Backbone as JSON, one array per atom type, in Angstrom:
{
  "sequence": "XXXXXXXXXXXXXXXXXXXXXXXXXXXXXXXXXXXXXXXXXXXXXXXXXXXXXXXXXXXXXXXXXXXXXXXXXXXXXXXXXXXXXXXXXXXXXXXXXXXXXXXXXXXXXXXXXXXXXXXXXXXXXXXXXXXXXXXXXXXXXXXXXXX",
  "N": [[313.82, 229.26, 202.75], [313.87, 229.26, 205.76], [315.15, 231.83, 205.68], [313.14, 233.53, 204.59], [311.15, 233.56, 206.28], [312.46, 234.28, 208.64], [313.25, 237.04, 208.06], [310.6, 237.99, 207.58], [309.67, 237.82, 210.28], [311.16, 239.86, 211.17], [310.39, 242.29, 209.98], [307.83, 242.27, 210.72], [308.17, 242.56, 213.64], [309.46, 244.78, 214.04], [307.65, 246.59, 212.79], [305.36, 246.27, 214.9], [307.09, 247.55, 216.82], [307.56, 249.89, 216.12], [304.59, 250.67, 215.97], [304.05, 250.74, 218.86], [305.5, 252.46, 220.12], [305.07, 254.84, 218.74], [302.32, 255.15, 219.6], [302.87, 255.56, 222.46], [303.68, 258.05, 222.59], [303.51, 261.21, 224.03], [301.57, 263.84, 223.72], [301.52, 267.35, 224.78], [298.57, 268.68, 226.37], [296.31, 270.87, 225.83], [295.71, 273.59, 228.02], [292.76, 274.7, 229.56], [292.25, 277.43, 230.11], [292.61, 279.94, 229.0], [292.69, 283.52, 228.03], [291.21, 284.11, 225.78], [289.56, 282.06, 226.06], [288.08, 282.26, 228.48], [286.72, 284.97, 228.0], [285.19, 284.17, 226.34], [283.64, 282.42, 227.48], [282.22, 283.93, 229.46], [280.95, 285.68, 227.78], [279.03, 283.86, 226.48], [277.58, 283.0, 228.64], [276.58, 285.29, 229.56], [274.93, 285.91, 227.15], [273.41, 283.87, 227.71], [271.55, 284.39, 229.86], [269.74, 286.25, 228.69], [268.04, 284.43, 227.84], [264.84, 283.54, 227.85], [262.42, 280.89, 228.86], [259.13, 280.15, 228.23], [256.28, 278.5, 229.53], [253.18, 277.94, 228.76], [250.42, 276.96, 230.18], [246.88, 275.34, 230.81], [244.75, 274.8, 233.55], [243.69, 272.31, 234.12], [245.48, 269.56, 233.38], [246.75, 267.33, 231.01], [248.51, 264.21, 230.8], [250.5, 264.47, 228.9], [250.69, 267.41, 228.49], [251.62, 267.9, 231.2], [254.09, 266.52, 231.07], [255.54, 267.88, 228.91], [256.35, 270.29, 230.42], [257.95, 269.31, 232.42], [260.04, 267.76, 231.04], [261.35, 269.69, 229.85], [262.18, 271.38, 231.65], [264.15, 269.73, 232.98], [265.74, 269.59, 230.89], [266.87, 272.15, 230.63], [268.1, 272.29, 233.12], [269.89, 270.32, 233.02], [271.59, 271.07, 230.77], [271.99, 273.99, 230.99], [272.08, 274.66, 233.67], [271.53, 277.06, 236.25], [271.15, 279.32, 234.22], [269.43, 280.15, 232.63], [266.13, 281.2, 232.49], [263.15, 279.82, 233.57], [259.65, 279.78, 232.78], [256.45, 278.57, 234.19], [253.26, 279.09, 233.01], [249.77, 279.68, 234.2], [247.66, 279.88, 232.06], [244.92, 280.32, 232.21], [244.5, 281.1, 234.96], [245.64, 283.09, 235.16], [244.86, 285.25, 233.34], [245.16, 287.95, 232.41], [247.94, 288.32, 232.21], [250.8, 290.01, 231.09], [252.74, 288.98, 228.86], [251.03, 286.75, 228.06], [249.57, 288.26, 226.42], [250.94, 290.08, 224.7], [252.27, 287.57, 223.08], [250.12, 286.54, 221.78], [248.56, 284.4, 223.0], [246.8, 281.5, 223.18], [246.22, 278.81, 223.74], [248.07, 275.53, 225.14], [251.34, 276.45, 225.23], [254.75, 276.21, 224.23], [257.46, 278.46, 224.51], [260.4, 279.76, 223.29], [262.28, 282.25, 224.19], [264.38, 285.38, 222.91], [265.43, 288.38, 223.38], [263.86, 290.09, 221.04], [263.31, 287.92, 219.45], [261.7, 284.56, 218.94], [260.88, 281.44, 219.35], [258.94, 278.89, 218.99], [258.1, 276.07, 219.95], [255.9, 274.18, 220.71], [254.47, 272.39, 219.49], [256.36, 270.23, 218.51], [257.12, 269.71, 220.81], [254.88, 268.51, 222.06], [254.63, 266.35, 220.46], [256.65, 264.79, 221.25], [257.41, 264.71, 224.29], [256.39, 262.78, 225.79], [256.91, 260.07, 224.62], [259.76, 260.6, 223.31], [261.64, 261.91, 224.77], [264.29, 262.44, 224.96], [264.84, 263.62, 222.25], [263.38, 265.8, 222.45], [264.63, 267.2, 224.54], [267.03, 267.44, 223.2], [266.28, 269.14, 221.06], [265.81, 271.44, 222.2], [267.98, 272.34, 223.53], [269.36, 272.81, 221.12], [267.9, 274.98, 220.09], [267.86, 277.06, 221.85], [270.62, 277.65, 221.73], [271.11, 278.22, 219.09], [270.07, 280.76, 219.04]],
  "CA": [[312.47, 229.32, 203.68], [314.22, 229.99, 206.98], [315.6, 233.4, 205.61], [312.18, 234.61, 204.37], [310.67, 233.21, 207.62], [313.47, 235.54, 209.37], [312.79, 238.56, 207.31], [309.19, 238.13, 207.95], [309.28, 238.04, 211.5], [311.96, 241.02, 211.44], [309.35, 243.15, 209.62], [306.7, 242.4, 212.05], [309.01, 242.88, 215.03], [309.73, 246.48, 213.49], [306.19, 247.32, 212.78], [304.95, 246.27, 216.01], [307.88, 248.32, 217.65], [307.1, 251.47, 215.65], [303.23, 251.46, 216.32], [304.03, 250.78, 220.46], [306.59, 253.71, 220.28], [304.17, 256.32, 218.57], [301.18, 255.28, 220.38], [303.06, 256.12, 223.67], [304.14, 259.35, 222.68], [302.41, 262.04, 224.66], [301.47, 265.48, 223.54], [300.81, 268.09, 225.77], [297.14, 269.24, 226.04], [295.97, 272.38, 226.11], [295.05, 274.13, 229.03], [291.32, 275.2, 229.02], [291.82, 278.72, 230.97], [293.1, 281.36, 228.26], [292.03, 284.76, 228.24], [290.16, 284.21, 225.15], [288.41, 281.05, 226.19], [287.44, 283.02, 229.61], [285.75, 285.7, 227.81], [284.14, 283.39, 225.59], [282.57, 281.86, 228.44], [281.56, 285.08, 230.03], [280.1, 286.17, 226.62], [278.26, 282.6, 226.44], [276.88, 282.96, 229.96], [275.29, 286.77, 229.41], [273.96, 285.5, 226.04], [272.1, 282.59, 228.23], [270.94, 284.8, 230.54], [268.98, 286.68, 227.96], [266.98, 283.88, 227.22], [263.68, 282.9, 228.51], [261.79, 279.89, 228.23], [257.88, 280.44, 228.93], [255.41, 277.23, 229.36], [251.73, 278.49, 228.84], [249.17, 275.71, 230.23], [245.53, 275.42, 231.28], [244.83, 274.67, 234.82], [243.38, 270.77, 234.15], [246.24, 269.07, 232.1], [246.73, 266.03, 230.86], [249.93, 263.52, 231.04], [251.46, 265.25, 227.78], [250.94, 268.73, 228.95], [252.63, 268.01, 232.38], [255.24, 265.83, 230.63], [256.06, 268.82, 228.24], [256.9, 271.23, 231.19], [258.86, 268.15, 233.29], [261.05, 267.44, 229.82], [261.75, 271.43, 229.59], [262.89, 271.59, 232.93], [265.35, 268.73, 232.84], [266.49, 269.95, 229.71], [267.29, 273.45, 230.89], [268.88, 272.05, 234.32], [271.01, 269.5, 232.51], [272.41, 271.81, 229.49], [272.45, 275.31, 231.29], [271.83, 275.01, 235.0], [270.32, 278.08, 236.31], [271.7, 280.55, 233.48], [268.07, 280.14, 231.63], [264.74, 281.07, 233.26], [261.7, 278.87, 233.29], [258.45, 280.3, 233.6], [255.34, 278.11, 234.05], [252.25, 280.37, 233.46], [248.77, 279.32, 233.77], [246.77, 281.0, 231.1], [243.64, 280.57, 232.71], [244.44, 281.86, 236.18], [246.37, 284.67, 234.82], [244.35, 286.0, 231.97], [245.46, 289.26, 232.08], [249.5, 288.22, 232.05], [251.31, 290.69, 229.81], [253.27, 287.71, 228.18], [249.9, 286.28, 227.19], [248.8, 289.08, 225.48], [252.25, 290.08, 223.86], [252.53, 286.41, 222.44], [248.86, 286.09, 221.52], [248.45, 282.82, 223.59], [245.03, 281.1, 223.6], [246.52, 277.39, 224.39], [248.98, 275.3, 225.46], [252.28, 276.83, 224.06], [256.17, 276.15, 224.76], [258.05, 279.44, 223.67], [261.87, 280.06, 223.88], [262.6, 283.78, 223.62], [265.85, 286.1, 223.32], [264.93, 289.83, 223.03], [262.89, 290.25, 219.63], [263.46, 286.57, 218.81], [260.6, 283.84, 219.58], [260.8, 280.22, 218.85], [257.83, 277.9, 219.33], [258.35, 274.54, 219.93], [254.64, 273.44, 221.07], [254.04, 271.36, 218.24], [257.34, 269.46, 218.59], [257.04, 269.45, 222.35], [253.76, 267.73, 222.6], [254.94, 265.02, 219.53], [257.71, 264.21, 221.62], [257.63, 264.8, 225.68], [256.39, 261.5, 226.22], [257.48, 258.95, 223.63], [260.92, 260.47, 222.99], [261.65, 263.24, 225.65], [265.67, 263.11, 224.54], [264.74, 264.17, 221.35], [262.74, 267.15, 222.94], [266.17, 267.77, 225.27], [268.27, 267.99, 222.16], [265.7, 270.18, 220.33], [265.21, 272.69, 223.16], [269.28, 273.07, 223.53], [269.8, 273.49, 219.68], [267.2, 276.18, 219.89], [268.68, 278.09, 222.65], [272.22, 277.74, 221.09], [270.91, 278.92, 217.93], [269.46, 282.1, 219.25]],
  "C": [[312.83, 229.77, 204.9], [314.5, 231.44, 206.96], [314.2, 234.04, 205.18], [311.23, 234.32, 205.7], [311.27, 234.48, 208.66], [313.08, 236.84, 208.89], [311.42, 239.1, 207.37], [308.8, 238.79, 209.1], [309.87, 239.47, 211.94], [311.06, 242.22, 211.31], [308.32, 243.26, 210.37], [306.99, 243.1, 213.21], [308.97, 244.32, 214.77], [308.45, 247.28, 213.56], [305.55, 247.48, 213.92], [305.63, 247.19, 217.26], [307.31, 249.57, 217.18], [305.52, 251.49, 216.04], [303.22, 251.68, 217.8], [304.45, 252.23, 220.46], [305.63, 254.98, 219.66], [302.62, 256.33, 219.29], [301.22, 255.78, 221.88], [303.62, 257.44, 223.51], [303.27, 260.47, 223.37], [302.34, 263.35, 224.38], [300.48, 265.93, 224.67], [299.5, 268.54, 225.5], [297.32, 270.37, 226.37], [295.17, 272.88, 227.18], [293.72, 275.0, 229.11], [291.08, 276.77, 229.83], [292.37, 279.85, 230.38], [292.12, 282.46, 228.23], [291.1, 284.56, 227.25], [288.96, 283.14, 225.4], [287.58, 281.7, 227.75], [286.53, 283.97, 229.1], [284.79, 284.97, 227.0], [282.86, 282.76, 226.37], [281.73, 282.69, 228.84], [280.46, 285.37, 228.79], [278.74, 285.11, 226.57], [277.33, 282.82, 227.54], [275.79, 284.11, 230.01], [274.72, 286.49, 228.61], [272.76, 284.94, 226.56], [271.37, 283.43, 228.92], [269.57, 286.1, 230.21], [267.79, 285.86, 227.23], [266.28, 283.6, 228.2], [262.93, 281.91, 227.9], [260.22, 279.96, 229.22], [257.1, 278.93, 228.41], [254.0, 277.47, 229.67], [250.9, 277.1, 228.82], [247.85, 276.28, 230.64], [245.72, 274.92, 232.76], [244.63, 273.21, 235.06], [244.5, 270.59, 232.9], [246.3, 267.7, 231.99], [248.26, 265.53, 230.95], [250.79, 264.17, 230.03], [251.88, 266.55, 228.26], [252.01, 268.57, 230.42], [254.23, 267.44, 231.65], [256.11, 266.99, 229.74], [257.0, 269.86, 229.16], [258.03, 270.5, 231.82], [260.07, 268.01, 232.34], [262.13, 268.99, 230.08], [262.42, 271.75, 230.73], [264.26, 270.87, 233.15], [266.03, 269.34, 232.07], [267.54, 270.99, 229.99], [268.16, 273.32, 231.98], [269.85, 271.45, 233.67], [272.06, 270.1, 231.6], [272.93, 273.15, 230.17], [272.45, 275.72, 232.39], [270.95, 275.96, 235.19], [270.56, 279.35, 235.6], [270.17, 280.56, 232.57], [266.88, 280.31, 232.59], [264.07, 280.25, 232.55], [260.69, 279.49, 234.03], [257.35, 279.65, 233.18], [254.31, 279.07, 234.36], [251.04, 279.72, 233.16], [247.95, 280.17, 233.29], [245.39, 281.1, 231.73], [243.58, 281.41, 234.28], [245.05, 283.59, 235.92], [246.23, 285.33, 233.52], [244.56, 287.15, 231.67], [246.9, 289.5, 232.24], [249.69, 289.02, 230.95], [252.03, 289.88, 228.26], [252.12, 287.43, 227.38], [249.28, 287.04, 225.87], [249.91, 289.53, 224.36], [252.45, 288.82, 222.65], [251.32, 286.18, 221.56], [248.48, 284.62, 221.8], [247.06, 282.61, 223.82], [245.19, 279.58, 223.8], [247.71, 277.13, 224.92], [250.31, 275.5, 224.56], [253.89, 276.87, 224.74], [256.94, 277.32, 223.75], [259.68, 279.68, 224.54], [262.39, 281.31, 223.29], [263.73, 284.43, 224.2], [265.39, 287.13, 222.48], [263.73, 289.56, 222.06], [262.71, 288.69, 218.66], [262.59, 285.34, 219.5], [260.75, 282.67, 218.75], [259.91, 279.44, 219.3], [257.86, 276.89, 218.9], [257.09, 273.82, 220.43], [254.78, 272.38, 220.28], [255.22, 269.84, 218.56], [257.64, 268.98, 220.09], [256.22, 268.49, 222.68], [254.01, 266.35, 221.55], [255.72, 264.19, 220.54], [258.34, 263.91, 223.2], [257.37, 263.29, 226.14], [257.2, 260.14, 225.48], [258.9, 259.02, 223.44], [261.68, 261.84, 223.37], [263.44, 263.38, 225.36], [265.83, 263.9, 223.1], [264.21, 265.69, 221.35], [264.04, 267.91, 223.31], [266.96, 268.41, 224.1], [267.69, 269.32, 221.46], [266.05, 271.5, 220.92], [266.84, 273.37, 223.45], [269.73, 273.51, 222.35], [269.33, 275.07, 219.6], [267.71, 277.27, 220.38], [270.0, 278.27, 221.66], [272.04, 278.26, 219.94], [270.57, 280.4, 217.7], [270.76, 283.2, 219.34]]
}
């Protein structure tokens, strides 16, 4: 019985030593400033500069309308800094604004535009701006990254 106990103890001790030594091994971490990564970051930044976010609104706005604008601004600032421009356009005061005509705007509208690609997030934004702003922020980020 003592012999079995001694064998089990030895096996457990060896296992513990093996686990400890393998977890203490340090692997060198990759430095994040290679030429490929730098050019990828520059390309990504230049692609972001082509993205524009437009929020068309009325003069009088409800809490949800204001929340859509605020959450959108927050999402852009948190995720992209100043790389993406945000434009809030009062469609009642600027009735002949070229973007209103170009995008055929007739009500509150949230658009993400890159070149000829336009994503309309209006319905999603109004459903989530007040009740689930993080969901809207995620959607904005994913939409921009997919363009």
